[in-house]
N, C-alpha and C positions, 0 to 999 in steps of 0.2 A: 676055892673061897666061894662064899654063898654071892649070890647075884646083888643082894643089897650092900655088901661089902664091896664088892666091885664098883658099884655105881657111885658110892661114897669116895673110893679112892679116886675115881675119875674127877668128880666135881672138885675135890680138894686140889687136885694137880691143876685143874684149868683155873681155878681161882688164884693159886700161886702164880700161875702163868701170867693171868690178866694183871695181877697186882704188880709183877714185875715189869711187865709193858707199860704201865701207867707210871710207873718210877722212871723208867728210862725216857718217857716223854715228857713228863711234867715236873721234874723236881730234883732228880738225882743228878749231882755234878759228874760230868764224864770223867772216868778214871785216867784218862791218856791225854788230858788238856791242862792239867793243873800247872805244868810250866811251858805251855804252848802260847805263844803272843795272840791267839784267838780265844782264849779261855773266856773272857768276859762276854765276847758275842756269842760265842757257842752256848754257854751256860743260859743267858737270857733267851736265846731263839729257841731252845729246847724247853725252857720253862714255859714259852708261850704257844708251844706245839707246832712251830712253824719249821723247825727242823727235828729230826729224831736221832737217837744213838742206835747202836746195835745192842742185841739181847745179853751181851756178855759185859755192858757197862762202859763200852769205848766208843768214841765219836770217829777216831781216824781222821783227823784234821787235815792230813797230807794226801789222803786218797782223792782221785779225781770224781767229778759230780758228772752224771750223765746228762744228756739233754731232759729226758724224761724226769730225772730226780730234780733237776732245776726248775722245770715247769710245775711239778707238784709243790715244792717249795714256795714257790712266787705265788701260786694260787692261795696258798694257806695265809697270805697277807690280807685276805677278803674273808668276810663273815660266811659260815657254813650255809647260812640260810640262802646268801645270795647265790653261792656256786651251786647249792642244790637246786635250786630254782631255774638257773639257767641251764644246767643240766637235764633237767626233766623236760623242758621245752625244746630242746635243740639236739639231743642225744641221737635221735633217728636219723639226722642228717649225716651222721659219721660212722654208724654202725657198720656199713658196707667196707669203709676204708679201714677201719679197725681190724676187721677180720682179714682184709687183702693184706696189709701191711704187719700183721702180727703184734699189734699193740697190746701190752699186758692190760687186765681188767683194771689194777690198782692205779693207773695213770690215766684213764679213760675219761673220768669225771674232769680232773684238773686241765686236759687237753681240750676238751669242749669248752669249759669255761674260760680259758686264757684265749683261745681262737675267737669265741664269740667276743669277748671283751676287747679285742683288737691288740692284745698284748704280743701275740706270736703269729705268724701267717698260717694259713691252713696249710700250704705247701710243707710245713715242717713234718706232717704226717708221714711223707716219703723218706724222711732224713733223721729217723730215731732209732730204727733197729736195723741191723744187719744180720739176718738170720734170726739167731736166738740171742744175739749180743746187743747190748745196749751201746749207741754212739755217744761218745764224750762231747759234752759241751766244750765251746771255744771261748776264749776269753773276750773276743769283740761282739758275742752274741748277748751274754747277761746284761751288759749296760743298756743295750737297746731293748729288752724286755722290760727291765726295772725303770728305765726313763719313761716309758710308756706308761707304766704303773702310776708314775708321779705326773701323768699328765702332759709330759713334754711331746710336742709333735711339729715343732718349727724345724723342718728338715733341711730349710734353705739358709739357717743361722750358720755363720762361719766361726769356727773357734781356732785359735792359734794353740797347737799341743806341743809341749816341750820335749815329747818322746822322740828319740834319735830315728825311731822306726816308723813314725807317723805316716810315711807315705806307703806303707804297706797295709795300713788300717782300710778295710773296705770302705769305699765312698759313703755307702748307704749308712754306715755306723757311725761316721766321723762326727756328726752333730750330736749324737746321743753320747758318745764318749766324751766329748767336750762338755756337755751339760753336766754328766755325772762326775767328771773330773773337778768341774768348779763347785759341786756339792761336797767334794772331798769323799764321795763314795767310791771311786775306782782310783788307782794309782798305779804307777809304773812299777818295773822289776830291775834289779840289778844282778848281775853274775859276778861274784868276787873272783879274781881281784879287779875285774873292770868297774869302772865309775859310771858306764855309760847306763842312761836310764832308757828302758825300752818297755813299749807296752806289750809285745809279743801277742799279736792279735790271734794268731792260731795255736797258741798254747792251752794247755789245760786248765781247767777251773778247779781249784782243791777246795776240799769242803769246809775249811778254815776261812778261806776267802769268800766263799758263798755266805757263810754266816755271817761275816762283817757286813758285806753288801746289803744283805737283808735286813740287818739291825738297823743300819743307817738309813736304808730305805723306809723301813717301818715307822722310824721317828719322824720323817717329813709326811708320811702319809697320814699320820695321827693329826697333822695340822691342815692338811690340805685334800685330803680324801676319805674313803670310807675307811673307818678305824680298824685296827688290828683288836680283836677280842682277844683280851689277856686272861687266861685262867686265874682264878685266885686260890686260896687254900679250900675253898668250897667248890664243889663241882659245878660245871655250866649244865644247866638244864634247860628244856622247853616246857614252855607253859602255855595253854591255850585259854582263851577267853574272850569276853566282850569288854570294849573300852567303857569304863564308867566315868572318867575325867583325865584330862591331860593339862598341864600347865608348865609353863617356861618362865624362869625367872633368874637373872644374872647368869646367863649362859647354861643353866642346868634346866633338866625336865624331871618332871614328877609325873608319873603313870600309874593310874589306879585302874586295875581291871577286874571283872568278876568273873570267877570261874563257874563252871557247870553246877557246883554245890551251892552257888550263890554267895561263896565267900569273896570279900573284897580284899585285893592284895596290892601292896604299893611298892614301887620300884623307882629308884633314882639313878642318875648319873649325869655328867656333863653332856650337853646336847651333841657336841662335836664328837663324842664317844659312841654314840648309839648310830647304827646303821638302819636304814629304813627301805624295805621292799614293798612296793605296791603291786600285788599280783607277781609278775614276772619282771617288772621294771623297777629301777632304782627310784625310790620315793624320798620325801622330805619329811621332817617332824611335822609339818603344818598339814600333811595327809593325814595324820592320825587325829579322829574325832570320836566323840562320844557315839556309843552305838555300833562302832566297827568291830568286825570279828578279827582277832589278831593271835598270831603266834609269837611269844617272846623267847628269847635266849637271855637267862638271868644266872647270876650266882650270888645266892643270899639275896639282898636287897639291891645288888647292882644290876641295872638294865645294860645290855649290849645290843640286842638287836631287836628290831619288830618287824615281822612280817604280816602285812595287812591282807586279809583275804579278799580276793576280787569278787564283787556281787555284780549283778546286772538285773535290771528292771526296765520295763517300757510303760511310759504314762502319757497321758493326754491332758493339756491344760491350755492356759491362755498366757501368752508372753507379757511380762510387766515391764523389766527394765534390764539393763546391764550396767555393771559397776565395777571399779578396782578397788580391791582391799588390800591393805599394806599387811603381809603376813609376819609373823613372828621371827623369820629369818631374814628379815629386811627386803624382800622381794615383794612385788606387785603382781597380783593374780586376778584374772577377770571373773566375776561371779554373774549368774543370771538369776532373776527372781521370776517365778513361773506359778501363776494361779492353778492350783490343783483341788479339785472338790472344795471351792469356796475359801480356800486358805492360801496364802503366799508361801513358798518354799524357795529356799536360797541354796543355789548349787554352785560349786566352782566349775570353771570351763574346762575341759580336758585340753591336753596339749596338741592333740591331733583331731579337734572336732570337725564333724562334717555336717554342713548345713545346706539345706534347699529351702528355697523360698519359691511359692508357686510354681514348683517343679524345676526351678534352676538353680544351680551352684550359687551359693551366698555365704554370708557369715553372720554371727550373732549381733554385730553392730549395726546391720541392715533391718533387722526386725524392729517392728513398731508395737507400741502398746496395743493389747487385745488380739493381736495376731493368734490364730489358733495353731498349736504346735503338737506334734506327736514326738516324743523325746525318748532317749535311751540313756540311762544313768548306769555307768560301771564303777563300781568301787566308790562311789560317792560323787563322782564327776560326771557331768553331761558329756558324751561323745558323739551323738548323732541327733540332730534336730530335724524334722520334716514341718515346716512351716507354712501357714496359708494366709495371706492378707485379709484383714477384716473386709476390705474392699478392693477389688482389683480388677483386673481385665485380662483377656487372652485374645490372640488373632491367629487363623489359620485355615485349613481347609478341610472340610468334613470327611472324615475316612469312614464313619459308621455312626448311625442312630439306632439306639434301642428300639426296637419295633413296638414297645410300650411307651416310649417317650421317656424313658427313666435315665438314661445317660448319653453322652455325646463323646465320640473319640475325634480329635482333630491332628492334624500334622504341621508340625512348623513350616513357614513359608519358606525358609532358607534351607532347611534340611528336612527332607520328607521322610528320613529314617527316624526322626525324633516324634514321639506321640504323646498326647496329654489327654487323659479321660477325665472328665467332669460329670458329677450328677446333675441332673436338671430339675429345677425347683418346680413343683406342680403348678405354680400360679406365674411363670416365668413369661415376660412379655417377648412376643415374637413378632419381627417384621422381615418381609423378603422383598428385595426390590423395591424398597420405599413403601410397601403397602402392609397393612396388618394382615397377619398370617397365624399358621398353626404350626406345632411342631412336626407334624404329618406333611407339610408343604416344605420343609427342609430336604434338599437333594444332597447326596454324597457328590463331594466335588465344589459345594458351594463355599464361597469366600465369606467367613463369618467373623464378627467381633462379638465378643462375649463379655458381659458384665457379671462379675463374681463377688460372692460373698463367703468367705471360707471355702473357696474352691467349688462351690455349688453355682450354677448357672441361673442368674436372676433374669437376665435379658438377652435376647439374641438378635443380632442386626445382620442379616444374610444377603449376599448378592449373588446372583447366578454368574458362573464363568463361561464365556463363550469360547469356543477353540474350534479348529478343523482338523478333520482326520481323514487319511485316505485309505482305500483298500480295494478287494475283489469282493462282490457279492457272491455269498455261499448259500444264504438261506433267509427266507421270508417266513415269519411266524405269524400266523392270523390268530388272534386271540382278543380278549377284552383289553388287553394292553399290547398292540401289535408290537413285534420286534423284527430287527434284521441283524444278521451275522456276517462280518466280514472278515477277509484274511488280510491281516496287516502287512507291512512291508518286512516284518521279522517271521511272517510264515505263521503267526499265531491268530487263533480265530478268536474275535471279541464280539460280543452282542450287546447292542443298544437298543433302548426301549424309545419308541417313536412318540413325540408329542402329539396330543390329540389335534393340533393345528399344523402338522406337517405338510411340506409342501415338496413336488417332485418336478424335476426339470431333466429332460433328456435332449442333449445337443442344444440347450437354450431354451427349449420348448416346454410348456407346462405340459405334465402328463399325469399318470397316476401310479398307484403302487404296483398293480398287475400289469404295467407295461414294462417293469423292470425284468430282466433276464439274467440268470445265474452267470457269473463270470463277468458280468458288466464291471468296469473300474468306476469306482464311486468317490465323491468327494462328500463328506458328512460335516454338516455345520451344528454344532452341538451348543446347548445352554447347560451346564452341569450335567454333562453326560445324558442329556435327552436330546434326541434328535428333531432339529427345528426344519431344515431343509436336506433335500438329497439331489445332488447334481450328477448326472451319469453321462457316460459315453457309450453310444449303442454299439460300439466295438466289443465284441467278447474277446476277453483276454485268453490268449493261447498259452498253454503250459507244456512244459517237457520233464518227464520223468524217466530215469534210468534204473534198472534193476534186474534181479534174478528171478527168473519164472521159477515158481513152487509148485503149480498145478495149472492145468487146463481142463475146462470144460465146455466141450464143442456144441454141447446140447443148449447151453445158456449162453454160449458165445462170451465167455467170460474168462480172462486170464489172471491168475493170482500170482502176483510177484512181491519180492521184498524191495523196498525203495533202498537204493545204495547210498542216498545222502542221509535219510533219516530212520533208516532200518525198519520202518514201520511197514505194515502188510497193506498193499493197495489193490483193488478190484478192478481191472481194466475191461470196460465193455466196448466190444467192437460189433459192427454191422457188416453187411454185403458191401457198404461202400467205403469201407474202411480200407486204405492201401496197405497191403502186406508186401514187404521186400527185405533184402538182404543187404548187408553193407555196401554192395557194389551197384545197388539199384535194381537188382533183378527180380521180378515178382515171384512170391512164394505162395504156396497154399496154406491152410490151417494145419497140416500135416508137417510142414516144414518147421514147426515149432516144437520143442520138448522142454520137458522140466530140466533146470539147469543151465538153459540158454541165458544169455545176457541180451535185454532187448532196451531199445529206447523208443518211448511212446510220445507222440505230440497230439495233444487234444486239449480238452476242457476238465478242469478239476471241478467236480460237482460235490465234494466232501463226502466222503465215503466211497466214492467210486469215481472212476476216471474215463470220460467218453474219448475214445480214440478215434483220430482222424487217419493217423499214419503210424503203423509199428513197423521198426526197423530192427532186424536181427543183427546184433553186433558180433556175438560170439557163441 
C-alpha cells in the first residue's frame, strides 16, 4: 500500500475513534442503563461530560468507583478554565508525590485542583493506589467531598441520623452525611429481606450511585456556586479578545469582545451561569471591564466562563480620595481616585492591598488628599501603595549622611534595625543644638527631627547626644583631626574622633594627650560620637593570653603564637627582664621553648603585638 493511502487510512481511523469517543461522552444513551434506576442521572451527567461511559457504549452502573475516578468526576463540576488555572499554578508542589505514589497522569490535574480547592485532603495522595491497582472509594467519603463542594463546613453541627449503623460512621464524616441526607443527595441501603436501613460507611460506591449524587449536587451548585458548564449541540470553544462592553440586566449578562481581527462578538447568559477567573483567583462579574484581555468559553452565543488576563503596571501620582461603589452583584467595593499625568483615574482596591505611609504600614483610609503615591495595578485593581504625606515629620538617630549632603539615613528610636532614607532639599533649614548650622555640621548619632514634604527633608532640627563609653587605650592617631582607639568590653577596637576642645584628666588632674599611655583604662564622654573629655587611670591594664607557639625568633626576641580563644595570630615581644618559667615556677631559658608548646603570657596588649612581663610554659 502506498504511503499516502496508509496515512489516509490512519487519519480515517483516528477520526472514527474521536467521533465515537465524543458520542460516548456527550450524547449517546448508555446501552446498559435503559432499565436501571439511575438511567436519568447517568444520561444527564454523561451529556454534561461530568461522567463518561466506556468505548463499547456501556456505563456499568453497578461497577465500583475508585477514589481517583470519583475525584476526577467531582472536579468536572467546575469549569475547565478554573481547573487549568489552579493546576498550572500549583502542580509543581505535587510532582514529587505523584511520582512517589504512582499517580496516573490522567488523574493528576483533578487531584491538584480538588486538594487546592479544599475538597479533599492532601493526605489522600497516599491512599489512592496500591501498586498498580486503584483503591475503591468508600461510601462515607463521597458525601464529605461533595458537601465541601456545596460550601458546607460546619463540622460542629449535630445531625440525628436514622441509619441503624450510624454509630459506625466516622465522626469526621457525620456532619457531612447529615447535611447531604437533608439535601436528599445521599440515602441508606437495605438488604432484602431485612428492612433495616443502613448507611454502610465502608461499602463501595457504585457508578450509578455516583451519577445520582453528582447530578443532585450539580443542581444545587448551579444556584450556590460556580456553575456546571453544560455542553449544547454546538461545541464549547475558547475565544480570546478584548472586552468592548459589558452590561447586566434582570440577572443576565451581555458581553461584547473584540477579537484580534477587529470583529466584535456578542455573548449572553444568565449571570449565575457564568464563572469568572481573575488571573489564578476566582473573580466576579464586576471584575469584567472594558479594555480587559479575556479568554472565553462559549457555545454558539452562550457564554459559560470568562478568564481575565492578569496584567501589572506601576504608576506614580497624587492620591485624591477613597469611596465605596455598589457593584452590580449587590456588594460594596472600595475604590481610590489617583491623579496621574494631570487626570483623575479610578481603580478598585484589591482584596489584599498593601499600603505604607511615610515608610510605615497603613491603609487606604489613612491617606490624605495630595499625598504622593507610587502604586501597582494588577488586573485593573490597586494591590500596592507606597505613599508619602504632602507634609509630615520623622524622628530618629542619624546613621549616615551623604558626603555631598544629598540624603540622610536615620534609625528608629525604638528599633535600631528599622532604617529610613530621605533625600535632602538643597534649601533645607538646619539647626543644631539650637543654633543655625549647615548639613556638614550634622553628626552620625545626632537626635534629629525632620520636616518633610513628599518624603524630602525641608528642615532639620538636630541635637547632639551625650554618652559615656569605657575601654583600654590602644592607639593615638595624630592628624588634622586627632583620634584615639580603645578596646571595649567586648574586645572590639573602636576609633573615636577628638573634639577640637577635648580635655584630658589623669587621676582627676588636668593632663595632655601625650600624657596618656597605651593600656590605660579610659572613660570617654562623647557628644554624638565626638570625644569631649578623656578620664584616665594611670594604672596600665595587664592582660593574659594563652596559646600555642607556631614559631620563635631569638634574634628578634619574638614568639609567634595562635591565641586559643580568638584563634588569631599574636606576636609576643620579650626582653631580658621578662620572666621565663615552667608550670611549676622553675626558671627556663629561651631554648626551653619550642614550636607546639602551650604558653600563657602576662603583659600589655599593644594592638598588633603583646609586651610580655612573664611567660609560663604550660605544656
